[in-house]
Short mmCIF file of the C-alpha atoms (twelve columns), coordinates in Angstrom:
data_MODEL
# 
_entry.id   MODEL 
# 
loop_
_atom_site.group_PDB 
_atom_site.id 
_atom_site.type_symbol 
_atom_site.label_atom_id 
_atom_site.label_alt_id 
_atom_site.label_comp_id 
_atom_site.label_asym_id 
_atom_site.label_seq_id 
_atom_site.Cartn_x 
_atom_site.Cartn_y 
_atom_site.Cartn_z 
_atom_site.pdbx_PDB_model_num 
ATOM 1   C CA . MET A 1   16.224 236.948 -96.548  1 
ATOM 2   C CA . LYS A 2   13.278 234.581 -97.061  1 
ATOM 3   C CA . LYS A 3   11.234 237.416 -98.567  1 
ATOM 4   C CA . LEU A 4   14.005 238.140 -101.089 1 
ATOM 5   C CA . PHE A 5   14.192 234.441 -101.961 1 
ATOM 6   C CA . ILE A 6   10.424 234.300 -102.490 1 
ATOM 7   C CA . ALA A 7   10.573 237.481 -104.595 1 
ATOM 8   C CA . ALA A 8   13.231 235.835 -106.785 1 
ATOM 9   C CA . VAL A 9   10.928 232.833 -107.304 1 
ATOM 10  C CA . VAL A 10  7.963  235.075 -108.169 1 
ATOM 11  C CA . LEU A 11  9.934  237.152 -110.689 1 
ATOM 12  C CA . ALA A 12  11.270 234.007 -112.349 1 
ATOM 13  C CA . VAL A 13  7.697  232.733 -112.751 1 
ATOM 14  C CA . VAL A 14  6.576  236.110 -114.126 1 
ATOM 15  C CA . TYR A 15  9.375  236.028 -116.715 1 
ATOM 16  C CA . LEU A 16  8.281  232.587 -117.868 1 
ATOM 17  C CA . LEU A 17  4.596  233.577 -118.003 1 
ATOM 18  C CA . LEU A 18  5.458  236.615 -120.118 1 
ATOM 19  C CA . TRP A 19  7.602  234.619 -122.548 1 
ATOM 20  C CA . PRO A 20  4.855  234.476 -125.243 1 
ATOM 21  C CA . LEU A 21  5.113  238.302 -125.411 1 
ATOM 22  C CA . HIS A 22  8.900  238.263 -125.868 1 
ATOM 23  C CA . PRO A 23  10.576 240.478 -126.965 1 
ATOM 24  C CA . TYR A 24  9.119  243.263 -124.846 1 
ATOM 25  C CA . PRO A 25  10.746 246.321 -123.236 1 
ATOM 26  C CA . PHE A 26  13.214 245.506 -120.433 1 
ATOM 27  C CA . SER A 27  12.679 241.753 -120.650 1 
ATOM 28  C CA . TRP A 28  16.441 241.444 -120.074 1 
ATOM 29  C CA . ALA A 29  16.084 243.258 -116.741 1 
ATOM 30  C CA . LEU A 30  13.251 240.989 -115.601 1 
ATOM 31  C CA . LYS A 31  15.278 237.908 -116.519 1 
ATOM 32  C CA . ALA A 32  18.276 239.113 -114.484 1 
ATOM 33  C CA . MET A 33  16.320 240.191 -111.409 1 
ATOM 34  C CA . PRO A 34  15.891 236.749 -109.751 1 
ATOM 35  C CA . VAL A 35  19.630 236.080 -109.509 1 
ATOM 36  C CA . LEU A 36  20.322 239.675 -108.466 1 
ATOM 37  C CA . LEU A 37  17.852 239.214 -105.614 1 
ATOM 38  C CA . LEU A 38  19.590 235.965 -104.689 1 
ATOM 39  C CA . ALA A 39  22.913 237.827 -104.581 1 
ATOM 40  C CA . LEU A 40  21.371 240.305 -102.138 1 
ATOM 41  C CA . ALA A 41  19.600 237.658 -100.056 1 
ATOM 42  C CA . ALA A 42  22.819 235.685 -99.599  1 
ATOM 43  C CA . GLN A 43  24.362 238.621 -97.744  1 
ATOM 44  C CA . PHE A 44  21.862 237.956 -94.928  1 
ATOM 45  C CA . SER A 45  22.502 234.208 -94.856  1 
ATOM 46  C CA . GLY A 46  24.806 232.154 -92.683  1 
ATOM 47  C CA . LEU A 47  27.481 231.931 -95.379  1 
ATOM 48  C CA . SER A 48  31.009 232.959 -94.435  1 
ATOM 49  C CA . SER A 49  32.306 236.332 -95.653  1 
ATOM 50  C CA . ARG A 50  34.376 234.555 -98.314  1 
ATOM 51  C CA . ASP A 51  31.374 232.573 -99.543  1 
ATOM 52  C CA . LYS A 52  29.108 235.615 -99.580  1 
ATOM 53  C CA . ILE A 53  31.545 237.337 -101.928 1 
ATOM 54  C CA . LEU A 54  31.872 234.265 -104.143 1 
ATOM 55  C CA . TYR A 55  28.119 233.762 -104.250 1 
ATOM 56  C CA . ALA A 56  27.479 237.423 -105.078 1 
ATOM 57  C CA . LEU A 57  30.016 237.188 -107.933 1 
ATOM 58  C CA . ALA A 58  28.315 234.015 -109.172 1 
ATOM 59  C CA . MET A 59  24.958 235.776 -109.282 1 
ATOM 60  C CA . LEU A 60  26.303 238.965 -110.857 1 
ATOM 61  C CA . THR A 61  27.994 237.020 -113.645 1 
ATOM 62  C CA . SER A 62  24.843 234.919 -114.033 1 
ATOM 63  C CA . ALA A 63  22.838 238.129 -114.419 1 
ATOM 64  C CA . SER A 64  25.266 239.280 -117.106 1 
ATOM 65  C CA . GLY A 65  24.871 235.979 -118.955 1 
ATOM 66  C CA . ASP A 66  21.088 236.170 -118.611 1 
ATOM 67  C CA . ILE A 67  21.060 239.614 -120.168 1 
ATOM 68  C CA . PHE A 68  23.245 238.562 -123.111 1 
ATOM 69  C CA . LEU A 69  21.068 235.529 -123.836 1 
ATOM 70  C CA . ASP A 70  17.843 237.521 -123.562 1 
ATOM 71  C CA . LEU A 71  19.098 240.183 -125.970 1 
ATOM 72  C CA . ASP A 72  20.311 237.728 -128.628 1 
ATOM 73  C CA . ARG A 73  21.394 234.176 -127.765 1 
ATOM 74  C CA . THR A 74  23.157 233.816 -131.146 1 
ATOM 75  C CA . LEU A 75  24.913 237.175 -131.461 1 
ATOM 76  C CA . TYR A 76  25.984 237.320 -127.816 1 
ATOM 77  C CA . LEU A 77  26.576 233.619 -127.195 1 
ATOM 78  C CA . LYS A 78  30.326 234.103 -126.718 1 
ATOM 79  C CA . HIS A 79  29.690 236.890 -124.191 1 
ATOM 80  C CA . ALA A 80  27.193 234.699 -122.324 1 
ATOM 81  C CA . LEU A 81  29.650 231.795 -122.298 1 
ATOM 82  C CA . PHE A 82  32.306 233.968 -120.689 1 
ATOM 83  C CA . SER A 83  29.854 235.300 -118.109 1 
ATOM 84  C CA . PHE A 84  28.651 231.848 -117.124 1 
ATOM 85  C CA . LEU A 85  32.221 230.543 -117.156 1 
ATOM 86  C CA . LEU A 86  32.910 232.959 -114.302 1 
ATOM 87  C CA . THR A 87  29.712 231.727 -112.626 1 
ATOM 88  C CA . GLN A 88  30.931 228.136 -112.809 1 
ATOM 89  C CA . TRP A 89  34.333 229.148 -111.421 1 
ATOM 90  C CA . CYS A 90  32.625 230.776 -108.426 1 
ATOM 91  C CA . TYR A 91  30.429 227.726 -107.845 1 
ATOM 92  C CA . ILE A 92  33.480 225.450 -108.024 1 
ATOM 93  C CA . ALA A 93  35.202 227.581 -105.380 1 
ATOM 94  C CA . LEU A 94  32.040 227.453 -103.228 1 
ATOM 95  C CA . LEU A 95  31.476 223.718 -103.602 1 
ATOM 96  C CA . TRP A 96  35.046 222.443 -103.334 1 
ATOM 97  C CA . PRO A 97  35.164 222.537 -99.505  1 
ATOM 98  C CA . ARG A 98  31.652 221.047 -99.342  1 
ATOM 99  C CA . ARG A 99  32.584 217.630 -100.748 1 
ATOM 100 C CA . ALA A 100 31.061 215.078 -98.413  1 
ATOM 101 C CA . ILE A 101 31.020 211.706 -100.184 1 
ATOM 102 C CA . SER A 102 33.842 209.403 -101.165 1 
ATOM 103 C CA . GLY A 103 34.473 206.001 -102.714 1 
ATOM 104 C CA . LEU A 104 32.234 204.667 -105.470 1 
ATOM 105 C CA . PRO A 105 29.516 207.366 -105.118 1 
ATOM 106 C CA . ALA A 106 32.135 210.114 -105.511 1 
ATOM 107 C CA . MET A 107 33.649 208.335 -108.517 1 
ATOM 108 C CA . SER A 108 30.211 207.953 -110.099 1 
ATOM 109 C CA . ALA A 109 29.541 211.658 -109.514 1 
ATOM 110 C CA . LEU A 110 32.739 212.389 -111.420 1 
ATOM 111 C CA . LEU A 111 32.465 209.894 -114.269 1 
ATOM 112 C CA . LEU A 112 28.786 210.164 -115.242 1 
ATOM 113 C CA . PRO A 113 28.886 213.945 -115.907 1 
ATOM 114 C CA . ALA A 114 32.242 213.453 -117.655 1 
ATOM 115 C CA . LEU A 115 30.677 210.966 -120.088 1 
ATOM 116 C CA . CYS A 116 27.818 213.392 -120.747 1 
ATOM 117 C CA . ALA A 117 30.283 216.230 -121.322 1 
ATOM 118 C CA . LEU A 118 32.383 214.160 -123.744 1 
ATOM 119 C CA . PHE A 119 29.283 213.094 -125.664 1 
ATOM 120 C CA . MET A 120 28.147 216.725 -125.951 1 
ATOM 121 C CA . LEU A 121 31.532 217.874 -127.250 1 
ATOM 122 C CA . TYR A 122 31.558 215.039 -129.804 1 
ATOM 123 C CA . TRP A 123 28.014 215.969 -130.896 1 
ATOM 124 C CA . PHE A 124 28.650 219.708 -131.032 1 
ATOM 125 C CA . TYR A 125 32.053 219.631 -132.736 1 
ATOM 126 C CA . PRO A 126 30.959 219.785 -136.416 1 
ATOM 127 C CA . GLN A 127 28.965 223.001 -135.837 1 
ATOM 128 C CA . THR A 128 31.049 224.925 -133.304 1 
ATOM 129 C CA . GLY A 129 33.571 226.446 -135.735 1 
ATOM 130 C CA . ALA A 130 35.488 229.287 -134.087 1 
ATOM 131 C CA . LEU A 131 33.609 228.650 -130.832 1 
ATOM 132 C CA . TRP A 132 35.102 225.171 -130.391 1 
ATOM 133 C CA . TRP A 133 37.719 226.026 -127.756 1 
ATOM 134 C CA . PRO A 134 35.472 228.405 -125.799 1 
ATOM 135 C CA . VAL A 135 32.859 225.630 -125.737 1 
ATOM 136 C CA . VAL A 136 35.438 223.039 -124.610 1 
ATOM 137 C CA . ILE A 137 36.646 225.275 -121.773 1 
ATOM 138 C CA . TYR A 138 33.098 226.067 -120.692 1 
ATOM 139 C CA . VAL A 139 32.027 222.415 -120.704 1 
ATOM 140 C CA . LEU A 140 35.052 221.535 -118.539 1 
ATOM 141 C CA . PHE A 141 34.058 224.141 -115.959 1 
ATOM 142 C CA . LEU A 142 30.410 223.042 -116.145 1 
ATOM 143 C CA . TRP A 143 31.508 219.446 -115.552 1 
ATOM 144 C CA . GLY A 144 33.575 220.542 -112.558 1 
ATOM 145 C CA . MET A 145 30.621 222.382 -111.054 1 
ATOM 146 C CA . VAL A 146 28.116 219.548 -111.401 1 
ATOM 147 C CA . THR A 147 30.642 216.969 -110.156 1 
ATOM 148 C CA . LEU A 148 31.239 218.943 -106.965 1 
ATOM 149 C CA . ALA A 149 27.499 219.559 -106.554 1 
ATOM 150 C CA . LEU A 150 26.853 215.818 -106.729 1 
ATOM 151 C CA . GLN A 151 29.751 215.092 -104.372 1 
ATOM 152 C CA . SER A 152 28.271 217.449 -101.783 1 
ATOM 153 C CA . GLY A 153 25.877 214.692 -100.770 1 
ATOM 154 C CA . HIS A 154 23.267 217.389 -100.150 1 
ATOM 155 C CA . TRP A 155 20.193 216.869 -102.319 1 
ATOM 156 C CA . PRO A 156 19.245 220.525 -103.026 1 
ATOM 157 C CA . VAL A 157 22.817 221.294 -104.113 1 
ATOM 158 C CA . ALA A 158 23.110 218.077 -106.123 1 
ATOM 159 C CA . LEU A 159 19.756 218.578 -107.851 1 
ATOM 160 C CA . GLY A 160 20.384 222.293 -108.427 1 
ATOM 161 C CA . GLY A 161 23.777 221.647 -109.995 1 
ATOM 162 C CA . SER A 162 22.291 218.891 -112.165 1 
ATOM 163 C CA . LEU A 163 19.487 221.142 -113.439 1 
ATOM 164 C CA . PHE A 164 22.007 223.892 -114.211 1 
ATOM 165 C CA . PHE A 165 24.095 221.320 -116.108 1 
ATOM 166 C CA . ILE A 166 21.077 220.124 -118.108 1 
ATOM 167 C CA . ALA A 167 19.953 223.681 -118.904 1 
ATOM 168 C CA . ASP A 168 23.362 224.691 -120.242 1 
ATOM 169 C CA . SER A 169 23.649 221.422 -122.150 1 
ATOM 170 C CA . LEU A 170 20.332 222.169 -123.862 1 
ATOM 171 C CA . ILE A 171 21.616 225.612 -124.874 1 
ATOM 172 C CA . GLY A 172 24.439 223.804 -126.661 1 
ATOM 173 C CA . VAL A 173 22.077 221.257 -128.203 1 
ATOM 174 C CA . ASN A 174 19.776 223.992 -129.474 1 
ATOM 175 C CA . ARG A 175 22.680 226.077 -130.821 1 
ATOM 176 C CA . PHE A 176 25.036 223.463 -132.245 1 
ATOM 177 C CA . ALA A 177 23.142 220.219 -132.783 1 
ATOM 178 C CA . LEU A 178 19.365 220.197 -132.909 1 
ATOM 179 C CA . GLN A 179 17.108 223.220 -132.683 1 
ATOM 180 C CA . PHE A 180 13.789 222.511 -131.019 1 
ATOM 181 C CA . GLU A 181 10.630 224.536 -130.507 1 
ATOM 182 C CA . HIS A 182 10.010 226.259 -127.173 1 
ATOM 183 C CA . SER A 183 13.621 225.661 -126.153 1 
ATOM 184 C CA . THR A 184 13.976 228.942 -124.287 1 
ATOM 185 C CA . PRO A 185 11.113 228.484 -121.757 1 
ATOM 186 C CA . LEU A 186 12.337 224.955 -121.036 1 
ATOM 187 C CA . ILE A 187 15.966 226.019 -120.637 1 
ATOM 188 C CA . VAL A 188 15.113 229.020 -118.470 1 
ATOM 189 C CA . SER A 189 12.823 226.884 -116.271 1 
ATOM 190 C CA . LEU A 190 15.608 224.360 -115.660 1 
ATOM 191 C CA . TYR A 191 18.243 227.057 -115.202 1 
ATOM 192 C CA . ILE A 192 16.385 229.204 -112.665 1 
ATOM 193 C CA . SER A 193 15.195 226.093 -110.790 1 
ATOM 194 C CA . GLY A 194 18.829 225.048 -110.566 1 
ATOM 195 C CA . GLN A 195 19.904 228.442 -109.289 1 
ATOM 196 C CA . LEU A 196 17.164 228.503 -106.672 1 
ATOM 197 C CA . LEU A 197 17.959 224.998 -105.449 1 
ATOM 198 C CA . LEU A 198 21.666 225.808 -105.246 1 
ATOM 199 C CA . ALA A 199 20.856 228.910 -103.213 1 
ATOM 200 C CA . TYR A 200 18.553 226.937 -100.948 1 
ATOM 201 C CA . GLY A 201 21.142 224.227 -100.457 1 
ATOM 202 C CA . LEU A 202 24.075 226.554 -99.869  1 
ATOM 203 C CA . TRP A 203 22.127 228.492 -97.224  1 
ATOM 204 C CA . TRP A 204 20.876 225.307 -95.519  1 
ATOM 205 C CA . ARG A 205 22.430 224.580 -92.110  1 
ATOM 206 C CA . PRO A 206 21.981 221.782 -89.530  1 
ATOM 207 C CA . ARG A 207 19.907 222.683 -86.495  1 
ATOM 208 C CA . VAL A 208 20.013 219.458 -84.523  1 
ATOM 209 C CA . ALA A 209 20.985 215.937 -85.453  1 
ATOM 210 C CA . GLY A 210 18.804 214.710 -88.303  1 
ATOM 211 C CA . ARG A 211 17.119 218.076 -88.814  1 
ATOM 212 C CA . GLU A 212 17.929 221.143 -90.899  1 
ATOM 213 C CA . ARG A 213 16.749 224.695 -91.310  1 
ATOM 214 C CA . LEU A 214 17.021 227.535 -93.823  1 
ATOM 215 C CA . VAL A 215 19.190 230.250 -92.285  1 
# 
């Protein structure tokens, strides 16, 4: 499993290093390979059977979204949104039973992403057109995912969910609000780092009190 995880990291780095040559043949396949390897690696982890299925679905739908965005992030944006919407649904199902904090920290984990999500929707609205409702639905699911990641109280999961949230927010900024140079390498770096941290955190299990290990 560790070798598959490392291979996913290496392929993600290779994709980023080759970005100046984009588009090149089968770049879409290279972009999808890290999450496909994570889907395979998870089957050898300590996750329950239910969670292995959910995680595999999350990675398969992520791979689909990756492919759509690599081919044409404008033409296939709606397809990518739907793919990643399914990814967020799977992550929500995975993270819901992992909530570990309560009180003010849990409320902060809910409200801060909500404010960011509302600001994004307000900022994006004039340019979304026919995509308005798909964007609203997606942002709601994205907010749910990052809220649960933060409420897990587990730093790799919390950081991974936050990076995923930022990456997808920047896709919206670049598409609907303010285009900026070199957006894709930045977004992909944040996105794949988020995916890797989520994988690392979801596979992480206590060994003895105060210590942890990667299953």
